[in-house]
N, CA, C and O atoms as a CHARMM CRD file, in Angstrom:
* protein
*
  344
    1    1 MET  N     67.03800 -32.33400  25.78500 PROA 1      0.00000
    2    1 MET  CA    66.41800 -33.31700  24.92200 PROA 1      0.00000
    3    1 MET  C     64.99300 -32.85600  24.63800 PROA 1      0.00000
    4    1 MET  O     64.25500 -32.46900  25.54400 PROA 1      0.00000
    5    2 LEU  N     64.63000 -32.90500  23.38800 PROA 2      0.00000
    6    2 LEU  CA    63.27700 -32.54100  22.96200 PROA 2      0.00000
    7    2 LEU  C     62.54700 -33.79900  22.53400 PROA 2      0.00000
    8    2 LEU  O     63.07000 -34.59600  21.75500 PROA 2      0.00000
    9    3 ARG  N     61.34200 -33.97600  23.04200 PROA 3      0.00000
   10    3 ARG  CA    60.45000 -35.03000  22.56400 PROA 3      0.00000
   11    3 ARG  C     59.22800 -34.30800  22.02200 PROA 3      0.00000
   12    3 ARG  O     58.43600 -33.75100  22.78200 PROA 3      0.00000
   13    4 LEU  N     59.08000 -34.32100  20.71400 PROA 4      0.00000
   14    4 LEU  CA    58.01200 -33.59800  20.02500 PROA 4      0.00000
   15    4 LEU  C     56.96400 -34.60600  19.56700 PROA 4      0.00000
   16    4 LEU  O     57.27300 -35.53500  18.82100 PROA 4      0.00000
   17    5 TRP  N     55.72600 -34.42300  20.01500 PROA 5      0.00000
   18    5 TRP  CA    54.63300 -35.35400  19.72200 PROA 5      0.00000
   19    5 TRP  C     53.73200 -34.80300  18.62900 PROA 5      0.00000
   20    5 TRP  O     53.52900 -33.59300  18.53000 PROA 5      0.00000
   21    6 THR  N     53.19000 -35.70600  17.80400 PROA 6      0.00000
   22    6 THR  CA    52.18100 -35.32900  16.82000 PROA 6      0.00000
   23    6 THR  C     50.80300 -35.66700  17.37400 PROA 6      0.00000
   24    6 THR  O     50.67500 -36.35300  18.38800 PROA 6      0.00000
   25    7 ASP  N     49.78300 -35.17700  16.69300 PROA 7      0.00000
   26    7 ASP  CA    48.40800 -35.51700  17.07000 PROA 7      0.00000
   27    7 ASP  C     48.14000 -37.00600  16.90500 PROA 7      0.00000
   28    7 ASP  O     47.24700 -37.55000  17.55500 PROA 7      0.00000
   29    8 ALA  N     48.91000 -37.67300  16.03500 PROA 8      0.00000
   30    8 ALA  CA    48.72900 -39.10000  15.78300 PROA 8      0.00000
   31    8 ALA  C     49.45800 -39.96800  16.80700 PROA 8      0.00000
   32    8 ALA  O     49.41300 -41.19500  16.71800 PROA 8      0.00000
   33    9 GLY  N     50.12500 -39.34900  17.77200 PROA 9      0.00000
   34    9 GLY  CA    50.80800 -40.10800  18.80900 PROA 9      0.00000
   35    9 GLY  C     52.22100 -40.53500  18.46200 PROA 9      0.00000
   36    9 GLY  O     52.81200 -41.34100  19.18100 PROA 9      0.00000
   37   10 ILE  N     52.77100 -40.01700  17.38500 PROA 10     0.00000
   38   10 ILE  CA    54.15200 -40.30200  16.99700 PROA 10     0.00000
   39   10 ILE  C     55.03100 -39.21100  17.60500 PROA 10     0.00000
   40   10 ILE  O     54.67400 -38.03400  17.58300 PROA 10     0.00000
   41   11 TYR  N     56.16600 -39.60300  18.13900 PROA 11     0.00000
   42   11 TYR  CA    57.06600 -38.58500  18.67500 PROA 11     0.00000
   43   11 TYR  C     58.43100 -38.66500  18.00000 PROA 11     0.00000
   44   11 TYR  O     58.86000 -39.71800  17.52700 PROA 11     0.00000
   45   12 GLY  N     59.08400 -37.53400  17.97300 PROA 12     0.00000
   46   12 GLY  CA    60.43700 -37.45500  17.45500 PROA 12     0.00000
   47   12 GLY  C     61.34300 -36.86600  18.51300 PROA 12     0.00000
   48   12 GLY  O     60.91800 -36.05100  19.33100 PROA 12     0.00000
   49   13 LEU  N     62.60200 -37.28700  18.48900 PROA 13     0.00000
   50   13 LEU  CA    63.58000 -36.80800  19.45300 PROA 13     0.00000
   51   13 LEU  C     64.58500 -35.88200  18.78500 PROA 13     0.00000
   52   13 LEU  O     65.00600 -36.11400  17.65100 PROA 13     0.00000
   53   14 GLY  N     64.95800 -34.84500  19.49200 PROA 14     0.00000
   54   14 GLY  CA    66.00200 -33.93000  19.04900 PROA 14     0.00000
   55   14 GLY  C     66.70300 -33.39700  20.28000 PROA 14     0.00000
   56   14 GLY  O     66.17800 -33.49400  21.39000 PROA 14     0.00000
   57   15 GLU  N     67.87600 -32.84000  20.09400 PROA 15     0.00000
   58   15 GLU  CA    68.58100 -32.27800  21.24100 PROA 15     0.00000
   59   15 GLU  C     69.30000 -31.00400  20.85100 PROA 15     0.00000
   60   15 GLU  O     69.71100 -30.82200  19.70500 PROA 15     0.00000
   61   16 VAL  N     69.44200 -30.13500  21.82300 PROA 16     0.00000
   62   16 VAL  CA    70.20100 -28.90900  21.63300 PROA 16     0.00000
   63   16 VAL  C     71.42500 -29.00100  22.54300 PROA 16     0.00000
   64   16 VAL  O     71.30800 -29.19700  23.75300 PROA 16     0.00000
   65   17 ALA  N     72.58400 -28.85800  21.93900 PROA 17     0.00000
   66   17 ALA  CA    73.83500 -28.89700  22.69300 PROA 17     0.00000
   67   17 ALA  C     74.66000 -27.68900  22.28000 PROA 17     0.00000
   68   17 ALA  O     75.19400 -27.63900  21.17200 PROA 17     0.00000
   69   18 LEU  N     74.76000 -26.72700  23.16700 PROA 18     0.00000
   70   18 LEU  CA    75.48100 -25.49800  22.84900 PROA 18     0.00000
   71   18 LEU  C     76.95300 -25.61500  23.19700 PROA 18     0.00000
   72   18 LEU  O     77.80800 -25.22600  22.40200 PROA 18     0.00000
   73   19 ALA  N     77.25400 -26.12900  24.33900 PROA 19     0.00000
   74   19 ALA  CA    78.62600 -26.34800  24.78700 PROA 19     0.00000
   75   19 ALA  C     78.55700 -27.33800  25.93700 PROA 19     0.00000
   76   19 ALA  O     77.58500 -27.34600  26.69100 PROA 19     0.00000
   77   20 TYR  N     79.56000 -28.15400  26.07400 PROA 20     0.00000
   78   20 TYR  CA    79.53200 -29.17800  27.10600 PROA 20     0.00000
   79   20 TYR  C     79.38600 -28.54800  28.48500 PROA 20     0.00000
   80   20 TYR  O     80.22900 -27.76300  28.91700 PROA 20     0.00000
   81   21 GLY  N     78.31300 -28.90100  29.16100 PROA 21     0.00000
   82   21 GLY  CA    78.10600 -28.46300  30.52900 PROA 21     0.00000
   83   21 GLY  C     77.59600 -27.04100  30.69500 PROA 21     0.00000
   84   21 GLY  O     77.38700 -26.59000  31.82100 PROA 21     0.00000
   85   22 THR  N     77.39200 -26.32900  29.60100 PROA 22     0.00000
   86   22 THR  CA    76.90000 -24.95200  29.71400 PROA 22     0.00000
   87   22 THR  C     75.79700 -24.71700  28.70100 PROA 22     0.00000
   88   22 THR  O     75.67800 -25.43600  27.70900 PROA 22     0.00000
   89   23 GLY  N     75.01200 -23.72200  28.96100 PROA 23     0.00000
   90   23 GLY  CA    74.00400 -23.30400  27.99600 PROA 23     0.00000
   91   23 GLY  C     72.71500 -24.08500  28.00000 PROA 23     0.00000
   92   23 GLY  O     71.84200 -23.83500  27.16900 PROA 23     0.00000
   93   24 SER  N     72.56900 -25.03300  28.92200 PROA 24     0.00000
   94   24 SER  CA    71.37200 -25.87400  28.87000 PROA 24     0.00000
   95   24 SER  C     70.09800 -25.08100  29.13600 PROA 24     0.00000
   96   24 SER  O     69.07500 -25.33500  28.50000 PROA 24     0.00000
   97   25 ALA  N     70.13800 -24.14000  30.04900 PROA 25     0.00000
   98   25 ALA  CA    68.93500 -23.34900  30.34000 PROA 25     0.00000
   99   25 ALA  C     68.55700 -22.48600  29.14700 PROA 25     0.00000
  100   25 ALA  O     67.37800 -22.37800  28.81000 PROA 25     0.00000
  101   26 ALA  N     69.53700 -21.87600  28.51000 PROA 26     0.00000
  102   26 ALA  CA    69.26800 -21.04400  27.33100 PROA 26     0.00000
  103   26 ALA  C     68.75200 -21.89600  26.18300 PROA 26     0.00000
  104   26 ALA  O     67.81700 -21.50400  25.48500 PROA 26     0.00000
  105   27 GLY  N     69.35900 -23.06300  25.98400 PROA 27     0.00000
  106   27 GLY  CA    68.92100 -23.95700  24.91200 PROA 27     0.00000
  107   27 GLY  C     67.50800 -24.45300  25.12800 PROA 27     0.00000
  108   27 GLY  O     66.70400 -24.47300  24.19500 PROA 27     0.00000
  109   28 ALA  N     67.19700 -24.85300  26.35000 PROA 28     0.00000
  110   28 ALA  CA    65.85000 -25.33800  26.65800 PROA 28     0.00000
  111   28 ALA  C     64.81500 -24.24100  26.46900 PROA 28     0.00000
  112   28 ALA  O     63.73400 -24.48900  25.93500 PROA 28     0.00000
  113   29 ALA  N     65.13900 -23.03500  26.90300 PROA 29     0.00000
  114   29 ALA  CA    64.20400 -21.91600  26.73600 PROA 29     0.00000
  115   29 ALA  C     63.98400 -21.59400  25.26900 PROA 29     0.00000
  116   29 ALA  O     62.86100 -21.28900  24.86600 PROA 29     0.00000
  117   30 MET  N     65.03900 -21.65700  24.46200 PROA 30     0.00000
  118   30 MET  CA    64.90300 -21.36600  23.03600 PROA 30     0.00000
  119   30 MET  C     64.05800 -22.42800  22.34800 PROA 30     0.00000
  120   30 MET  O     63.18900 -22.09900  21.54000 PROA 30     0.00000
  121   31 VAL  N     64.30100 -23.69500  22.65800 PROA 31     0.00000
  122   31 VAL  CA    63.49500 -24.76900  22.06800 PROA 31     0.00000
  123   31 VAL  C     62.03000 -24.56600  22.42600 PROA 31     0.00000
  124   31 VAL  O     61.15900 -24.66200  21.56100 PROA 31     0.00000
  125   32 ARG  N     61.75600 -24.29000  23.68200 PROA 32     0.00000
  126   32 ARG  CA    60.36900 -24.07900  24.12400 PROA 32     0.00000
  127   32 ARG  C     59.72900 -22.93200  23.34700 PROA 32     0.00000
  128   32 ARG  O     58.60300 -23.05500  22.86400 PROA 32     0.00000
  129   33 GLN  N     60.44500 -21.82700  23.23000 PROA 33     0.00000
  130   33 GLN  CA    59.90000 -20.66500  22.52800 PROA 33     0.00000
  131   33 GLN  C     59.67300 -20.96400  21.04800 PROA 33     0.00000
  132   33 GLN  O     58.63700 -20.59000  20.49800 PROA 33     0.00000
  133   34 LEU  N     60.61500 -21.62600  20.40200 PROA 34     0.00000
  134   34 LEU  CA    60.46000 -21.94000  18.98000 PROA 34     0.00000
  135   34 LEU  C     59.32800 -22.93300  18.74600 PROA 34     0.00000
  136   34 LEU  O     58.56400 -22.78700  17.79200 PROA 34     0.00000
  137   35 VAL  N     59.21400 -23.94400  19.60700 PROA 35     0.00000
  138   35 VAL  CA    58.12300 -24.91700  19.46300 PROA 35     0.00000
  139   35 VAL  C     56.78500 -24.21200  19.61900 PROA 35     0.00000
  140   35 VAL  O     55.88100 -24.41100  18.80700 PROA 35     0.00000
  141   36 GLU  N     56.65000 -23.39100  20.65400 PROA 36     0.00000
  142   36 GLU  CA    55.37700 -22.69700  20.88200 PROA 36     0.00000
  143   36 GLU  C     55.04100 -21.75700  19.73800 PROA 36     0.00000
  144   36 GLU  O     53.88100 -21.65700  19.33900 PROA 36     0.00000
  145   37 ARG  N     56.02800 -21.07700  19.21300 PROA 37     0.00000
  146   37 ARG  CA    55.78700 -20.07400  18.18000 PROA 37     0.00000
  147   37 ARG  C     55.61200 -20.67800  16.78300 PROA 37     0.00000
  148   37 ARG  O     54.82500 -20.16800  15.98500 PROA 37     0.00000
  149   38 TYR  N     56.33400 -21.75100  16.48500 PROA 38     0.00000
  150   38 TYR  CA    56.35400 -22.24200  15.10800 PROA 38     0.00000
  151   38 TYR  C     55.87300 -23.67900  14.91800 PROA 38     0.00000
  152   38 TYR  O     55.22700 -23.96900  13.91100 PROA 38     0.00000
  153   39 ALA  N     56.16200 -24.57300  15.83400 PROA 39     0.00000
  154   39 ALA  CA    55.87600 -25.98900  15.59200 PROA 39     0.00000
  155   39 ALA  C     54.46500 -26.40600  15.99900 PROA 39     0.00000
  156   39 ALA  O     53.85900 -27.24900  15.33800 PROA 39     0.00000
  157   40 LEU  N     53.93500 -25.82900  17.07600 PROA 40     0.00000
  158   40 LEU  CA    52.58900 -26.21700  17.50600 PROA 40     0.00000
  159   40 LEU  C     51.57000 -25.89600  16.41700 PROA 40     0.00000
  160   40 LEU  O     51.47100 -24.76000  15.95400 PROA 40     0.00000
  161   41 GLY  N     50.82400 -26.90700  16.02400 PROA 41     0.00000
  162   41 GLY  CA    49.80600 -26.72200  15.00100 PROA 41     0.00000
  163   41 GLY  C     50.31800 -26.82000  13.57800 PROA 41     0.00000
  164   41 GLY  O     49.52700 -26.80200  12.63500 PROA 41     0.00000
  165   42 ALA  N     51.63100 -26.92200  13.40500 PROA 42     0.00000
  166   42 ALA  CA    52.20400 -27.01400  12.05500 PROA 42     0.00000
  167   42 ALA  C     52.17400 -28.46300  11.57100 PROA 42     0.00000
  168   42 ALA  O     52.11300 -29.39600  12.37100 PROA 42     0.00000
  169   43 ASP  N     52.21500 -28.63300  10.27100 PROA 43     0.00000
  170   43 ASP  CA    52.28400 -29.96400   9.67100 PROA 43     0.00000
  171   43 ASP  C     53.69100 -30.52300   9.90000 PROA 43     0.00000
  172   43 ASP  O     54.65500 -29.95000   9.39500 PROA 43     0.00000
  173   44 PRO  N     53.83900 -31.61900  10.64300 PROA 44     0.00000
  174   44 PRO  CA    55.17400 -32.13100  10.95000 PROA 44     0.00000
  175   44 PRO  C     55.91200 -32.70800   9.74500 PROA 44     0.00000
  176   44 PRO  O     57.10100 -33.01500   9.83600 PROA 44     0.00000
  177   45 PHE  N     55.22500 -32.85600   8.63300 PROA 45     0.00000
  178   45 PHE  CA    55.87000 -33.40600   7.44300 PROA 45     0.00000
  179   45 PHE  C     56.33900 -32.33000   6.46900 PROA 45     0.00000
  180   45 PHE  O     56.93600 -32.64600   5.44000 PROA 45     0.00000
  181   46 ARG  N     56.07800 -31.07900   6.77800 PROA 46     0.00000
  182   46 ARG  CA    56.55400 -29.96000   5.94600 PROA 46     0.00000
  183   46 ARG  C     57.78300 -29.35300   6.62200 PROA 46     0.00000
  184   46 ARG  O     57.80700 -28.17900   6.99200 PROA 46     0.00000
  185   47 ILE  N     58.77800 -30.18400   6.76200 PROA 47     0.00000
  186   47 ILE  CA    59.95800 -29.85700   7.55700 PROA 47     0.00000
  187   47 ILE  C     60.72500 -28.67100   6.98300 PROA 47     0.00000
  188   47 ILE  O     61.06600 -27.73500   7.70700 PROA 47     0.00000
  189   48 GLU  N     60.99400 -28.71600   5.69000 PROA 48     0.00000
  190   48 GLU  CA    61.77000 -27.63300   5.08300 PROA 48     0.00000
  191   48 GLU  C     61.03700 -26.30300   5.17200 PROA 48     0.00000
  192   48 GLU  O     61.66100 -25.26900   5.41300 PROA 48     0.00000
  193   49 GLN  N     59.73100 -26.31500   4.98300 PROA 49     0.00000
  194   49 GLN  CA    58.94500 -25.08300   5.07800 PROA 49     0.00000
  195   49 GLN  C     59.03200 -24.50000   6.49400 PROA 49     0.00000
  196   49 GLN  O     59.21200 -23.29300   6.65500 PROA 49     0.00000
  197   50 LEU  N     58.90700 -25.33900   7.50300 PROA 50     0.00000
  198   50 LEU  CA    58.98700 -24.87100   8.88100 PROA 50     0.00000
  199   50 LEU  C     60.38100 -24.32700   9.18900 PROA 50     0.00000
  200   50 LEU  O     60.51000 -23.29100   9.84200 PROA 50     0.00000
  201   51 TRP  N     61.43100 -25.02300   8.72100 PROA 51     0.00000
  202   51 TRP  CA    62.79900 -24.56100   8.96300 PROA 51     0.00000
  203   51 TRP  C     63.01300 -23.17800   8.35200 PROA 51     0.00000
  204   51 TRP  O     63.55300 -22.28500   9.00500 PROA 51     0.00000
  205   52 HSD  N     62.59200 -23.00300   7.10500 PROA 52     0.00000
  206   52 HSD  CA    62.77400 -21.70800   6.44200 PROA 52     0.00000
  207   52 HSD  C     61.96100 -20.61000   7.13500 PROA 52     0.00000
  208   52 HSD  O     62.41300 -19.46900   7.22600 PROA 52     0.00000
  209   53 ARG  N     60.78500 -20.94600   7.61400 PROA 53     0.00000
  210   53 ARG  CA    59.98300 -19.94700   8.33500 PROA 53     0.00000
  211   53 ARG  C     60.68800 -19.53000   9.62500 PROA 53     0.00000
  212   53 ARG  O     60.77300 -18.34100   9.93400 PROA 53     0.00000
  213   54 MET  N     61.19100 -20.50900  10.37500 PROA 54     0.00000
  214   54 MET  CA    61.91600 -20.16700  11.59900 PROA 54     0.00000
  215   54 MET  C     63.13200 -19.30500  11.27400 PROA 54     0.00000
  216   54 MET  O     63.40700 -18.33200  11.97700 PROA 54     0.00000
  217   55 PHE  N     63.85200 -19.64700  10.22900 PROA 55     0.00000
  218   55 PHE  CA    65.05100 -18.89700   9.84600 PROA 55     0.00000
  219   55 PHE  C     64.70800 -17.46500   9.45900 PROA 55     0.00000
  220   55 PHE  O     65.36200 -16.52200   9.90300 PROA 55     0.00000
  221   56 ARG  N     63.67500 -17.30500   8.62600 PROA 56     0.00000
  222   56 ARG  CA    63.28900 -15.96800   8.15900 PROA 56     0.00000
  223   56 ARG  C     62.76900 -15.07900   9.28000 PROA 56     0.00000
  224   56 ARG  O     63.06600 -13.88500   9.32100 PROA 56     0.00000
  225   57 GLU  N     61.99600 -15.65900  10.18400 PROA 57     0.00000
  226   57 GLU  CA    61.29400 -14.85500  11.18000 PROA 57     0.00000
  227   57 GLU  C     62.02800 -14.72000  12.51600 PROA 57     0.00000
  228   57 GLU  O     61.53000 -14.05900  13.42700 PROA 57     0.00000
  229   58 THR  N     63.17300 -15.32200  12.63800 PROA 58     0.00000
  230   58 THR  CA    63.94000 -15.24600  13.87300 PROA 58     0.00000
  231   58 THR  C     65.12100 -14.32900  13.65100 PROA 58     0.00000
  232   58 THR  O     66.03900 -14.66600  12.90200 PROA 58     0.00000
  233   59 PHE  N     65.11100 -13.19000  14.28300 PROA 59     0.00000
  234   59 PHE  CA    66.10300 -12.13800  14.04800 PROA 59     0.00000
  235   59 PHE  C     67.53400 -12.64500  14.13000 PROA 59     0.00000
  236   59 PHE  O     68.32700 -12.41300  13.21800 PROA 59     0.00000
  237   60 TRP  N     67.86900 -13.33200  15.21100 PROA 60     0.00000
  238   60 TRP  CA    69.26100 -13.73800  15.38900 PROA 60     0.00000
  239   60 TRP  C     69.69500 -14.78000  14.38200 PROA 60     0.00000
  240   60 TRP  O     70.88200 -14.86800  14.07000 PROA 60     0.00000
  241   61 ALA  N     68.77200 -15.57100  13.86300 PROA 61     0.00000
  242   61 ALA  CA    69.14700 -16.58500  12.87900 PROA 61     0.00000
  243   61 ALA  C     69.69300 -15.94700  11.61600 PROA 61     0.00000
  244   61 ALA  O     70.51300 -16.54900  10.92300 PROA 61     0.00000
  245   62 LEU  N     69.25100 -14.74000  11.30900 PROA 62     0.00000
  246   62 LEU  CA    69.70900 -14.08300  10.08800 PROA 62     0.00000
  247   62 LEU  C     71.18500 -13.72600  10.14700 PROA 62     0.00000
  248   62 LEU  O     71.84700 -13.66200   9.11100 PROA 62     0.00000
  249   63 GLY  N     71.70200 -13.49700  11.32500 PROA 63     0.00000
  250   63 GLY  CA    73.10200 -13.12400  11.43800 PROA 63     0.00000
  251   63 GLY  C     73.90500 -14.10800  12.26900 PROA 63     0.00000
  252   63 GLY  O     75.01400 -13.79400  12.70300 PROA 63     0.00000
  253   64 GLY  N     73.36900 -15.27200  12.49000 PROA 64     0.00000
  254   64 GLY  CA    74.03900 -16.24500  13.33900 PROA 64     0.00000
  255   64 GLY  C     73.26200 -16.40900  14.62400 PROA 64     0.00000
  256   64 GLY  O     72.06200 -16.13500  14.66200 PROA 64     0.00000
  257   65 GLY  N     73.89600 -16.83200  15.62900 PROA 65     0.00000
  258   65 GLY  CA    73.24300 -16.99500  16.92300 PROA 65     0.00000
  259   65 GLY  C     73.14800 -18.45400  17.30000 PROA 65     0.00000
  260   65 GLY  O     72.22000 -19.14000  16.87200 PROA 65     0.00000
  261   66 PRO  N     74.08600 -18.94800  18.09200 PROA 66     0.00000
  262   66 PRO  CA    74.13300 -20.37100  18.40900 PROA 66     0.00000
  263   66 PRO  C     72.92500 -20.87900  19.18700 PROA 66     0.00000
  264   66 PRO  O     72.55300 -22.04200  19.03400 PROA 66     0.00000
  265   67 VAL  N     72.30800 -20.05200  20.00700 PROA 67     0.00000
  266   67 VAL  CA    71.15900 -20.52300  20.78100 PROA 67     0.00000
  267   67 VAL  C     69.97000 -20.75500  19.85700 PROA 67     0.00000
  268   67 VAL  O     69.26700 -21.75700  19.98400 PROA 67     0.00000
  269   68 VAL  N     69.74600 -19.83000  18.92800 PROA 68     0.00000
  270   68 VAL  CA    68.65400 -19.99200  17.96400 PROA 68     0.00000
  271   68 VAL  C     68.91300 -21.20000  17.07600 PROA 68     0.00000
  272   68 VAL  O     68.03100 -22.03800  16.88900 PROA 68     0.00000
  273   69 TYR  N     70.12300 -21.29200  16.52900 PROA 69     0.00000
  274   69 TYR  CA    70.43800 -22.42700  15.65800 PROA 69     0.00000
  275   69 TYR  C     70.35200 -23.75100  16.40300 PROA 69     0.00000
  276   69 TYR  O     69.90300 -24.74900  15.83900 PROA 69     0.00000
  277   70 GLY  N     70.77600 -23.77200  17.66600 PROA 70     0.00000
  278   70 GLY  CA    70.65400 -24.98900  18.45900 PROA 70     0.00000
  279   70 GLY  C     69.20300 -25.40600  18.63600 PROA 70     0.00000
  280   70 GLY  O     68.87400 -26.58700  18.53000 PROA 70     0.00000
  281   71 GLY  N     68.33700 -24.43800  18.90500 PROA 71     0.00000
  282   71 GLY  CA    66.91100 -24.72800  19.03700 PROA 71     0.00000
  283   71 GLY  C     66.30000 -25.21000  17.73900 PROA 71     0.00000
  284   71 GLY  O     65.52200 -26.16400  17.72100 PROA 71     0.00000
  285   72 MET  N     66.65800 -24.54100  16.64500 PROA 72     0.00000
  286   72 MET  CA    66.15100 -24.95200  15.33300 PROA 72     0.00000
  287   72 MET  C     66.61600 -26.36200  14.99700 PROA 72     0.00000
  288   72 MET  O     65.85400 -27.15400  14.44200 PROA 72     0.00000
  289   73 SER  N     67.84700 -26.67300  15.32600 PROA 73     0.00000
  290   73 SER  CA    68.39400 -27.99700  15.04900 PROA 73     0.00000
  291   73 SER  C     67.64400 -29.08400  15.81000 PROA 73     0.00000
  292   73 SER  O     67.34000 -30.13600  15.24800 PROA 73     0.00000
  293   74 ALA  N     67.34500 -28.84000  17.07400 PROA 74     0.00000
  294   74 ALA  CA    66.61400 -29.82700  17.87200 PROA 74     0.00000
  295   74 ALA  C     65.24200 -30.11200  17.26900 PROA 74     0.00000
  296   74 ALA  O     64.82000 -31.26600  17.19400 PROA 74     0.00000
  297   75 ILE  N     64.55600 -29.07200  16.84500 PROA 75     0.00000
  298   75 ILE  CA    63.23500 -29.23800  16.23100 PROA 75     0.00000
  299   75 ILE  C     63.35700 -29.95700  14.90000 PROA 75     0.00000
  300   75 ILE  O     62.57000 -30.85600  14.60500 PROA 75     0.00000
  301   76 ASP  N     64.33300 -29.57100  14.09500 PROA 76     0.00000
  302   76 ASP  CA    64.54700 -30.18100  12.78300 PROA 76     0.00000
  303   76 ASP  C     64.78600 -31.68700  12.90800 PROA 76     0.00000
  304   76 ASP  O     64.16700 -32.47500  12.19300 PROA 76     0.00000
  305   77 VAL  N     65.67300 -32.08500  13.80300 PROA 77     0.00000
  306   77 VAL  CA    65.97600 -33.50500  13.99200 PROA 77     0.00000
  307   77 VAL  C     64.74300 -34.25300  14.49600 PROA 77     0.00000
  308   77 VAL  O     64.47100 -35.36400  14.04300 PROA 77     0.00000
  309   78 ALA  N     63.99800 -33.66000  15.42500 PROA 78     0.00000
  310   78 ALA  CA    62.78600 -34.30700  15.93900 PROA 78     0.00000
  311   78 ALA  C     61.75900 -34.51100  14.83000 PROA 78     0.00000
  312   78 ALA  O     61.09100 -35.54400  14.78400 PROA 78     0.00000
  313   79 LEU  N     61.63100 -33.53700  13.94000 PROA 79     0.00000
  314   79 LEU  CA    60.67600 -33.67100  12.83300 PROA 79     0.00000
  315   79 LEU  C     61.10100 -34.75500  11.85200 PROA 79     0.00000
  316   79 LEU  O     60.26000 -35.50600  11.35800 PROA 79     0.00000
  317   80 TRP  N     62.40100 -34.84600  11.56400 PROA 80     0.00000
  318   80 TRP  CA    62.87100 -35.91600  10.67400 PROA 80     0.00000
  319   80 TRP  C     62.67900 -37.27900  11.33500 PROA 80     0.00000
  320   80 TRP  O     62.39500 -38.26000  10.64700 PROA 80     0.00000
  321   81 ASP  N     62.82600 -37.35300  12.64000 PROA 81     0.00000
  322   81 ASP  CA    62.57500 -38.59100  13.36800 PROA 81     0.00000
  323   81 ASP  C     61.10300 -38.98200  13.25000 PROA 81     0.00000
  324   81 ASP  O     60.78400 -40.15100  13.03900 PROA 81     0.00000
  325   82 ILE  N     60.21400 -38.00800  13.38500 PROA 82     0.00000
  326   82 ILE  CA    58.77900 -38.26300  13.21300 PROA 82     0.00000
  327   82 ILE  C     58.50100 -38.78000  11.80900 PROA 82     0.00000
  328   82 ILE  O     57.77900 -39.76200  11.63700 PROA 82     0.00000
  329   83 LYS  N     59.06300 -38.13000  10.82100 PROA 83     0.00000
  330   83 LYS  CA    58.83400 -38.53800   9.42900 PROA 83     0.00000
  331   83 LYS  C     59.32500 -39.96500   9.19500 PROA 83     0.00000
  332   83 LYS  O     58.67500 -40.74300   8.49700 PROA 83     0.00000
  333   84 GLY  N     60.46600 -40.30400   9.77500 PROA 84     0.00000
  334   84 GLY  CA    61.00000 -41.65300   9.62600 PROA 84     0.00000
  335   84 GLY  C     60.14700 -42.71800  10.29400 PROA 84     0.00000
  336   84 GLY  O     60.13400 -43.86700   9.85300 PROA 84     0.00000
  337   85 LYS  N     59.44100 -42.35500  11.34100 PROA 85     0.00000
  338   85 LYS  CA    58.60300 -43.31100  12.07300 PROA 85     0.00000
  339   85 LYS  C     57.19900 -43.43400  11.49600 PROA 85     0.00000
  340   85 LYS  O     56.49100 -44.40100  11.77700 PROA 85     0.00000
  341   86 ALA  N     56.79800 -42.46300  10.69600 PROA 86     0.00000
  342   86 ALA  CA    55.42200 -42.44500  10.17700 PROA 86     0.00000
  343   86 ALA  C     55.22600 -43.46400   9.06200 PROA 86     0.00000
  344   86 ALA  O     54.12800 -43.57900   8.51700 PROA 86     0.00000
């Protein structure tokens, strides 16, 4: 489960689910890496721009990769949750 906070104190929730009962460590590590690399300091309302940047700059996303896509999905959902609450 990802809880992504904005500077304004609004948070959004997202989750990465790779397979039931497996992959949680890989998913959590990917979310952490993607948040640190792309989401920190970014405008939380420019969701599509951030998604495309993550897609373009993440090697495995170009050819697939469930761990990367799972991490991107968690961030994407959390950002839409933030936008809905703002």
